[in-house]
C-alpha positions in Angstrom: 150.3 73.4 87.6 148.3 74.3 84.4 144.7 73.4 83.3 145.5 73.9 79.7 145.5 70.3 79.0 143.2 69.0 81.6 140.0 67.3 80.5 136.8 69.5 80.4 135.4 68.1 83.6 138.4 68.9 85.5 138.2 72.5 84.4 134.6 72.8 85.1 135.2 71.3 88.6 137.8 73.9 89.3 135.6 76.7 88.2 132.7 75.6 90.4 135.0 75.1 93.4 136.6 78.5 92.9 132.8 79.9 92.5 131.8 78.2 95.7 134.7 79.2 97.8 134.7 82.9 96.5 131.0 83.3 97.7 131.7 81.5 100.9 129.0 78.9 100.3 128.6 76.6 103.2 129.8 72.9 102.7 126.4 71.5 103.2 124.9 74.1 101.0 127.1 73.3 98.1 126.9 69.4 98.5 123.0 69.8 98.6 123.0 72.0 95.5 125.5 69.7 93.6 123.5 66.8 94.4 120.4 68.3 92.9 122.4 69.4 89.7 123.8 65.8 89.7 120.2 64.3 89.7 119.1 66.8 87.0 121.9 65.9 84.5 121.4 62.2 85.2 117.7 62.7 84.3 118.9 64.6 81.1 121.2 61.6 80.3 118.6 59.1 80.7 116.1 61.0 78.5 118.7 61.4 75.8 119.8 57.8 75.9 116.0 57.0 75.7 115.3 58.8 72.7 114.6 62.2 74.1 116.3 65.4 73.5 119.4 66.6 75.1 
C-alpha cells in the first residue's frame, strides 16, 4: 500500500510511528509525549484563531 496519495496527517502519523518503534520507545512514554505535543498544538491553534501568530 502506497502513502503517495494519503493525506499529510496520515503520512506524518506513519513517520512518527516508525520513529518511535525504531527507537524502541515504551508505549507509555510515547503516549505521554504525544499528549504533550497534542496539548501544545491545541494551544497554538487556539492562539491562532484568537488573533495570535501561528
